[in-house]
Structures are given as C-alpha cells and as structure tokens.
C-alpha positions as CSV (number, residue, x, y, z in Angstrom):
1,M,69.1,152.4,-178.2
2,R,68.1,148.7,-178.0
3,L,65.6,149.4,-175.2
4,L,64.1,152.4,-177.0
5,L,63.7,150.5,-180.3
6,L,62.3,147.5,-178.4
7,Q,59.8,149.9,-176.8
8,Y,58.8,151.1,-180.2
9,F,58.4,147.7,-181.8
10,I,56.6,146.2,-178.8
11,G,54.3,149.2,-178.5
12,R,53.1,148.8,-182.1
13,L,52.3,145.1,-181.4
14,A,49.5,145.9,-179.0
15,D,46.1,144.9,-180.3
16,P,44.0,148.1,-180.5
17,E,40.6,146.5,-179.8
18,E,41.9,144.4,-176.9
19,T,43.8,147.4,-175.5
20,S,40.6,149.5,-175.6
21,H,38.5,146.8,-174.0
22,L,41.1,146.2,-171.2
23,W,41.4,150.0,-170.7
24,N,37.7,150.3,-170.0
25,Q,37.7,147.3,-167.7
26,T,40.7,148.3,-165.7
27,G,40.0,152.0,-165.6
28,G,43.4,152.9,-167.1
29,A,45.5,150.7,-165.0
30,A,48.5,148.8,-166.3
31,M,47.5,146.2,-168.9
32,P,49.0,142.8,-169.5
33,P,51.1,142.5,-172.7
34,S,49.6,140.7,-175.7
35,Y,51.0,137.4,-176.9
36,L,53.1,139.0,-179.6
37,Q,54.4,141.6,-177.1
38,S,55.4,139.0,-174.6
39,M,57.1,136.7,-177.2
40,F,58.8,139.5,-179.1
41,D,62.2,139.3,-177.4
42,N,62.4,135.5,-177.8
43,F,61.5,135.7,-181.5
44,M,63.9,138.6,-182.0
45,T,66.8,136.7,-180.5
46,L,66.0,133.6,-182.6
47,C,65.7,135.7,-185.9
48,A,68.9,137.5,-185.1
49,M,71.3,134.8,-183.9
50,V,70.3,131.9,-186.3
51,P,71.0,133.9,-189.6
52,L,74.1,135.5,-188.0
53,L,75.6,132.1,-187.3
54,I,74.6,130.5,-190.6
55,F,75.8,133.3,-192.8
56,T,79.0,133.8,-190.9
57,C,79.7,130.1,-191.4
58,L,78.8,130.4,-195.1
59,N,81.1,133.4,-195.6
60,S,84.1,131.2,-194.4
61,F,83.6,129.3,-197.7
62,I,82.1,131.7,-200.2
63,H,84.7,134.4,-199.6
64,Q,87.0,132.4,-201.8
65,R,84.5,132.6,-204.7
66,I,82.8,136.0,-204.3
67,P,85.1,139.1,-204.5
68,Q,85.6,141.0,-201.3
69,Q,84.3,144.2,-202.9
70,I,80.9,142.6,-203.7
71,R,80.5,141.1,-200.2
72,I,81.3,144.3,-198.3
73,S,79.7,146.9,-200.5
74,G,76.7,144.7,-201.3
75,S,76.1,144.0,-197.6
76,L,76.3,147.7,-196.7
77,V,73.8,148.6,-199.4
78,A,71.4,145.9,-198.4
79,I,71.5,146.8,-194.7
80,G,71.0,150.5,-195.6
81,L,67.9,149.7,-197.7
82,V,66.4,147.7,-194.8
83,F,66.9,150.6,-192.4
84,L,65.5,153.1,-195.0
85,I,62.4,150.9,-195.5
86,T,62.0,150.6,-191.7
87,A,62.2,154.4,-191.2
88,I,59.4,154.8,-193.8
89,M,57.3,152.1,-192.2
90,V,57.3,154.1,-188.9
91,K,54.6,156.3,-190.4
92,V,52.7,153.5,-192.1
93,P,49.8,152.1,-190.0
94,M,49.8,148.3,-189.8
95,E,48.0,145.6,-187.9
96,P,50.0,143.9,-185.1
97,L,50.5,140.6,-186.9
98,P,51.7,141.9,-190.3
99,F,53.9,144.4,-188.5
100,F,55.4,141.5,-186.4
101,V,56.1,139.5,-189.5
102,F,57.7,142.5,-191.2
103,T,59.9,143.2,-188.2
104,M,61.1,139.6,-188.0
105,I,61.9,139.6,-191.7
106,S,63.8,142.8,-191.3
107,I,65.8,141.4,-188.4
108,V,66.7,138.3,-190.5
109,F,67.9,140.4,-193.4
110,I,69.9,142.8,-191.3
111,N,71.7,140.0,-189.4
112,S,72.3,137.9,-192.6
113,F,74.0,140.7,-194.4
114,G,75.6,141.9,-191.2
115,A,77.2,138.5,-190.7
116,I,78.7,138.6,-194.2
117,L,79.9,142.2,-193.6
118,Q,81.4,141.5,-190.2
119,S,83.1,138.3,-191.3
120,S,84.5,140.0,-194.5
121,L,85.8,143.0,-192.5
122,F,87.7,140.7,-190.1
123,G,89.0,138.8,-193.1
124,L,90.1,142.1,-194.6
125,A,91.8,143.1,-191.3
126,G,93.6,139.8,-191.3
127,L,95.6,140.9,-194.3
128,L,96.9,143.9,-192.3
129,P,99.3,144.0,-189.3
130,A,97.8,142.8,-186.0
131,S,97.5,146.3,-184.6
132,Y,94.9,147.2,-187.3
133,T,92.4,144.6,-186.1
134,A,92.1,146.5,-182.8
135,P,90.5,149.7,-184.4
136,I,87.7,147.5,-185.8
137,M,87.0,146.0,-182.4
138,S,87.2,149.5,-180.9
139,G,84.8,150.8,-183.5
140,Q,82.2,148.3,-182.4
141,G,82.6,149.5,-178.8
142,L,82.3,153.1,-179.8
143,A,79.1,152.4,-181.7
144,G,77.7,150.8,-178.6
145,T,78.7,153.9,-176.5
146,F,77.0,156.2,-179.0
147,A,73.8,154.1,-178.8
148,A,73.8,154.2,-175.0
149,L,74.2,158.0,-174.9
150,A,71.4,158.4,-177.5
151,M,69.2,156.2,-175.2
152,I,70.0,158.3,-172.2
153,F,69.4,161.6,-174.1
154,S,66.1,160.4,-175.4
155,I,65.0,159.5,-171.8
156,A,66.1,162.9,-170.6
157,I,64.0,164.8,-173.2
158,G,61.1,162.4,-173.0
159,A,61.3,161.5,-176.7
160,Q,58.6,158.9,-177.3
161,Q,57.1,160.2,-180.6
162,P,57.4,158.4,-183.9
163,E,59.6,161.2,-185.2
164,S,62.3,160.3,-182.7
165,F,62.4,156.7,-183.9
166,I,62.6,157.9,-187.6
167,G,65.7,159.8,-186.4
168,Y,67.3,156.6,-185.1
169,F,66.8,154.7,-188.4
170,T,67.9,157.7,-190.5
171,T,71.0,158.1,-188.4
172,A,71.8,154.4,-189.2
173,C,71.3,155.1,-192.9
174,V,73.7,158.1,-192.8
175,A,76.3,156.0,-191.0
176,I,76.1,153.3,-193.7
177,V,76.5,155.9,-196.5
178,L,79.6,157.1,-194.8
179,A,80.9,153.5,-194.5
180,I,80.3,152.9,-198.2
181,F,82.1,156.1,-199.1
182,S,85.0,155.1,-196.9
183,Y,85.3,151.7,-198.4
184,I,85.3,153.1,-201.9
185,L,88.3,155.3,-200.9
186,L,90.2,152.4,-199.2
187,P,91.7,150.8,-202.4
188,R,93.2,154.2,-203.3
189,M,95.5,154.0,-200.2
190,D,99.0,152.8,-200.9
191,F,99.2,151.2,-197.5
192,F,96.1,149.0,-198.2
193,R,97.3,148.1,-201.8
194,Y,100.6,147.0,-200.4
195,Y,99.2,144.5,-197.9
196,S,96.3,143.3,-200.0
197,M,98.7,142.4,-202.9
198,K,101.8,141.6,-200.8
199,D,101.5,137.8,-201.0
200,K,100.8,137.8,-204.8
201,T,103.7,140.2,-205.4
202,E,106.1,138.0,-203.4
203,Y,105.0,135.0,-205.3
204,H,105.6,136.5,-208.7
205,V,108.9,138.1,-207.7
206,Y,110.1,134.7,-206.3
207,N,109.0,132.8,-209.4
208,A,110.8,135.3,-211.6
209,E,114.1,135.0,-209.6
210,L,113.7,131.2,-209.6
211,E,113.3,131.0,-213.4
212,T,116.3,133.2,-213.9
213,K,118.4,131.0,-211.6
214,R,117.3,127.8,-213.5
215,D,118.3,129.4,-216.8
216,L,121.7,130.1,-215.4
217,I,122.1,126.6,-214.1
218,K,121.1,125.1,-217.4
219,K,123.8,127.1,-219.1
220,D,126.6,126.4,-216.6
221,E,125.6,122.7,-215.9
222,P,124.7,120.9,-219.1
223,N,124.3,117.6,-217.3
224,G,121.7,119.1,-214.9
225,M,123.3,117.6,-211.8
226,E,123.2,120.9,-209.9
227,Q,119.6,121.4,-210.8
228,N,118.6,117.9,-209.5
229,N,120.5,118.4,-206.3
230,S,119.2,121.8,-205.5
231,K,116.3,122.1,-203.0
232,I,113.4,124.1,-204.1
233,I,111.7,125.9,-201.2
234,P,107.9,125.3,-201.5
235,I,105.9,128.5,-201.8
236,H,102.2,129.2,-201.9
237,N,100.4,129.2,-205.2
238,P,97.9,132.1,-205.3
239,D,95.5,130.0,-207.3
240,E,95.4,127.3,-204.5
241,K,92.5,127.7,-202.1
242,P,93.4,127.6,-198.3
243,S,91.8,124.7,-196.4
244,V,89.4,126.0,-193.7
245,I,90.0,122.9,-191.5
246,A,93.8,123.2,-191.8
247,I,93.6,126.8,-190.8
248,F,91.3,126.0,-187.8
249,K,93.9,123.6,-186.5
250,K,96.4,126.4,-186.3
251,L,94.2,128.9,-184.5
252,W,91.7,126.7,-182.6
253,V,92.8,128.1,-179.2
254,M,92.1,131.7,-180.3
255,A,88.8,130.7,-182.0
256,L,87.5,128.8,-178.9
257,S,88.7,131.6,-176.7
258,V,86.8,134.4,-178.5
259,C,83.8,132.1,-178.6
260,F,83.9,131.6,-174.8
261,V,84.4,135.3,-174.2
262,F,81.1,136.2,-175.9
263,T,79.2,133.2,-174.6
264,V,79.8,134.4,-171.1
265,T,79.1,138.0,-172.0
266,I,75.8,137.5,-173.9
267,G,74.8,134.8,-171.3
268,V,74.3,137.6,-168.7
269,F,74.2,140.8,-170.7
270,P,71.6,142.2,-171.1
271,S,69.2,139.3,-170.1
272,I,70.3,139.4,-166.5
273,T,72.2,142.7,-166.1
274,A,69.3,144.7,-167.4
275,K,66.9,143.1,-164.8
276,V,68.9,144.4,-161.8
277,S,67.0,146.8,-159.6
278,T,68.5,149.8,-157.8
279,V,68.3,150.1,-154.0
280,L,69.3,153.8,-154.0
281,G,67.0,155.0,-156.7
282,E,63.6,154.1,-155.3
283,G,61.3,157.1,-155.6
284,N,63.9,159.3,-157.4
285,R,65.3,159.9,-160.9
286,W,68.3,157.6,-160.3
287,G,65.8,154.8,-160.6
288,L,65.0,156.0,-164.1
289,Y,68.6,156.2,-165.2
290,F,70.1,153.3,-163.3
291,I,70.0,150.6,-166.0
292,P,70.7,153.0,-169.0
293,V,73.8,154.4,-167.1
294,S,75.0,151.5,-164.9
295,C,74.3,148.7,-167.4
296,F,74.4,150.0,-171.0
297,L,76.6,153.1,-170.8
298,L,79.1,151.6,-168.4
299,F,79.4,148.4,-170.3
300,N,79.9,150.1,-173.7
301,V,82.4,152.7,-172.4
302,F,84.6,150.2,-170.6
303,D,84.2,147.6,-173.3
304,W,85.4,150.3,-175.7
305,T,88.3,151.0,-173.3
306,G,89.3,147.4,-173.2
307,R,89.2,147.0,-177.0
308,S,91.3,150.2,-177.4
309,L,94.0,149.0,-174.9
310,T,95.1,146.4,-177.4
311,A,96.3,149.2,-179.7
312,L,98.8,150.1,-176.9
313,F,99.9,146.7,-175.7
314,T,99.1,143.0,-176.4
315,W,99.7,141.1,-173.2
316,P,99.8,138.1,-172.9
317,G,101.3,137.1,-176.3
318,K,99.6,135.0,-178.9
319,D,101.5,131.8,-177.9
320,S,101.0,132.3,-174.1
321,C,99.0,129.8,-172.1
322,L,97.9,132.6,-169.9
323,L,95.4,134.0,-172.4
324,P,93.0,131.1,-172.5
325,V,93.3,130.9,-168.7
326,L,92.2,134.6,-168.4
327,V,89.3,133.9,-170.8
328,A,88.2,130.9,-168.7
329,L,88.3,133.0,-165.5
330,R,85.5,135.3,-166.8
331,V,83.0,132.6,-166.0
332,I,83.0,134.0,-162.4
333,F,80.9,136.9,-163.7
334,I,77.9,134.6,-164.3
335,P,77.2,133.8,-160.6
336,L,78.3,137.3,-159.5
337,F,75.6,139.0,-161.6
338,M,73.0,136.3,-160.7
339,L,73.6,137.1,-157.1
340,C,73.0,140.8,-157.6
341,N,69.6,142.4,-157.0
342,V,67.9,140.8,-160.1
343,Q,64.2,141.1,-160.0
344,P,62.0,139.1,-160.0
345,R,63.8,136.2,-158.4
346,D,62.6,132.9,-157.1
347,Y,65.5,130.7,-156.0
348,L,68.8,132.5,-155.4
349,P,69.4,135.2,-152.6
350,A,70.5,138.7,-153.5
351,V,73.9,138.7,-151.9
352,F,75.2,141.8,-153.8
353,S,72.1,143.9,-153.6
354,H,73.8,147.3,-153.3
355,D,74.3,149.3,-156.5
356,A,78.0,149.7,-155.9
357,W,78.6,146.0,-156.2
358,Y,76.8,145.9,-159.5
359,I,78.8,148.8,-160.9
360,V,82.1,147.4,-159.9
361,F,81.3,144.0,-161.4
362,M,80.1,145.7,-164.6
363,I,83.4,147.7,-165.0
364,F,85.6,144.6,-164.7
365,F,83.2,142.5,-166.8
366,S,83.2,145.0,-169.7
367,V,86.9,145.8,-169.7
368,S,87.8,142.1,-169.7
369,N,85.3,141.5,-172.5
370,G,86.6,144.2,-174.8
371,Y,90.3,143.5,-174.1
372,L,90.3,139.7,-174.3
373,A,88.0,139.5,-177.3
374,S,90.0,142.1,-179.2
375,L,93.2,140.3,-178.3
376,C,91.9,137.0,-179.7
377,M,90.7,138.6,-182.9
378,C,94.1,140.3,-183.4
379,F,96.1,137.1,-182.7
380,G,94.0,134.7,-184.7
381,P,95.0,135.7,-188.3
382,K,98.6,136.0,-187.1
383,K,98.8,132.3,-186.3
384,V,98.6,131.3,-190.0
385,L,100.6,132.1,-193.1
386,A,100.1,135.3,-195.0
387,H,97.9,133.9,-197.8
388,E,95.7,132.2,-195.2
389,A,95.0,135.4,-193.2
390,E,91.7,136.4,-194.9
391,T,90.3,132.9,-194.3
392,A,91.5,132.9,-190.8
393,G,89.7,136.2,-190.2
394,A,86.5,134.7,-191.5
395,V,86.9,131.7,-189.2
396,M,87.5,133.9,-186.2
397,A,84.3,135.9,-187.1
398,F,82.4,132.6,-187.3
399,F,83.4,131.6,-183.7
400,L,82.6,135.1,-182.5
401,S,79.1,134.7,-183.9
402,L,78.9,131.2,-182.4
403,G,79.7,132.7,-179.0
404,L,76.9,135.2,-179.4
405,A,74.5,132.5,-180.4
406,L,75.5,130.2,-177.5
407,G,75.3,133.1,-175.1
408,A,71.8,133.9,-176.2
409,A,70.8,130.3,-175.7
410,V,72.2,129.8,-172.2
411,S,70.9,133.2,-171.1
412,F,67.4,131.7,-170.8
413,L,68.8,129.0,-168.5
414,F,70.6,131.5,-166.3
415,R,67.5,133.6,-166.0
416,I,65.4,130.6,-165.0
417,L,67.9,129.6,-162.3
418,I,67.5,133.0,-160.5
C-alpha cells in the first residue's frame, strides 16, 4: 500500500512541461525524476516522524487535562476528514508545488492526530489486564497485512488509474467510521466500565469503611489513644495527578526496550529491505512480486504472528533480565540485511545474495519485532500502580514513537554505508 500510494503522490509531482520536453529529447526513454520527486521520501519521513514524536510526548501530559473521549473520538474524526479530502483531491488537477505542499500538510495532520490516538489507546489499554494490550498490537500487524495484500492485488490486476487510489482512501474512511462506532459502544460494556472505574470505586469504598471505623473508635475510645496509635495505610487520591517522571523510573527498562526494538526495525525496514534485488526473478514475474511478497507481505504476516503470540504466553516475565537481552540481540539484523543483495551498493559485499537468505532473515526479523514489541507494551503499564496505568501507557507510546523517529534517522546512515 505504501509503495502504491508513494507511486501516486510521486507521479503527480512530475512537472508537465519538463516531462514533455524530456520526452521529446529522449524519444520516450526513462526520464530522471524532478527535484520534488527525488526529495519526496525524505520530506515525507520528516513530516511524519516529527509530529508523531512531538504529539505523542504532549499526550503524556495533556491526557490528564483533556478527557479520553475527546482525544480518541476527536482524533478519529480529524484523520477521517483528512483522508476524505485526500480522496476528493485525487480528481482535482493541481500544479506539482501546490500538490506537494498539500500532501506534506496532510501527512503532518494525520501523524499529529495519529500520535494522540495511538498514545490514548495504549493508555486506555493500560487500564485493562495485560492480555488486552496484545490485541491492540495484533491489530496493527493485521492492518499491515491487509495493506500488503492490497498492494499485491493491485499489481496483479494492473490498477494504476486514479479510481484505484480513490478506493484506498475511501477504504481508510470506512475503517475509521467503524472505529468511531466501536468506540461509542465501548463504554456500554460492563467489562470496560469495571476496569475504567475500578480505582475510583476502590478509593470511595475504602474511605467509607475508614470513616465508619473512625466513628466506632471515637465512641469506644474517648481519649483517642487507639486512633493515634493506629496506622493509616496510604491510598491514592483520585484528584492527585500521577508524576510522569516517577512513572518512567518504574518502567524505564520496558520503555527503552520498545524504543530500541523499533529503532532497529525502522532502521532497516523498508529503507534497506525494500532495496534488495532478487537473483531468481530476473526476467520473470517473480521479479515483479519479490519485494511486495518477500519484504512487505512476509514482514506484516510474521509481525502479526509475533504480536499475537503474546496472547498465548508472555515469556520471559516482566521482571526478567532476559527480555532486554533479547531486545539488544536484534541489532544483528542490521548487518545481516546490509550484506544482502541491496542495490545499488558501493562499499559492502553482497554476502547473502540468494533470495532464500533474505526470506529467512525477514521471518526471524519480523517475528521478533512483533513479539518483543508487544511484550514490552503489555508489561509497561503493569510495572506501576493501577491509577498510574493510563499515564504509563502514554509514556510507553511516546518511547515507541521515539524508536520510530530514531530508526528513520539512522536509516539514512545505514543506506550510505552500503
């Protein structure tokens, strides 16, 4: 999906006059990309990652002041409107520069509201048992699988017309409408109401029991000695705002782990993995499907598998030292993919040039990404007290976004080294 939409956006950035002139000069041969086309991927990454990181960080603080319903439903509506406008603009003719500016503004808006939505959802999941964070992570993997299948299907039928791109944006709008409808129904579930109000209910029940005991003590002990000697167990005041710094100190291992997982993943996927060339598909149709299948489909399917495994078992445990060790070991995938048949290359040899090596690396790479990232996101909110869980989820979402941003930054360095 990403490749097809990139093809659509980059295709509309071609200068018509320059294209016509070069076409006449070259006699229909392949033409060099314009400046906007060549810089589109860099600007897109910048406009996506910077707002994602900033607004995820902001949500860690504003979630205590802005109600959850407004943050989630408002973000969904805003993203849906941007996709709807983008679908309409497919049929509107525009010059390359205004279209480029419009596209970058759309990317900024989508990632800004997407950051608030993602962070709020992880905060919401933090209120629930740990096993309910896994479906959120699995849902992200399933969405990627759907996008990869749509990309392969579009290539198979040769869908290159504007109508096909309108279909992509319209599908996104329909999915957002379903998400809004589902969120409206969520508070009607007894299960959700129980966990969302559990801490406040416990607080009020405890206070009621405490006041009753104090009244009895006052009646039985006029001198108040029993009351003075009794130890009052401290309990959370629901009006007290949790400290983000204090919460981070409790879950910093999980936060840094999920950050490192996505730094490694985005550092090579797709900036390096999508540049690998097949040695078996030269001159046949496998060459056309190699990257869509071996890179995007395999990654999303096995990433989804890894995320789903956390619903069955959660090994190692949240206090195990083995978890950060496994996260650190994923760094081995960086040189492995760099030594695959990445083209063009200037410095490193292609040690693992055969397609089979690339596919094996991709399977282990994607499964470990999904499993370890989901495990960290499940364990993070469970390292803190119940009333701190929502803030903990927002903090974990921030470090997830930080990992995405760092990965996007180092990907340029990794590509240069090849």
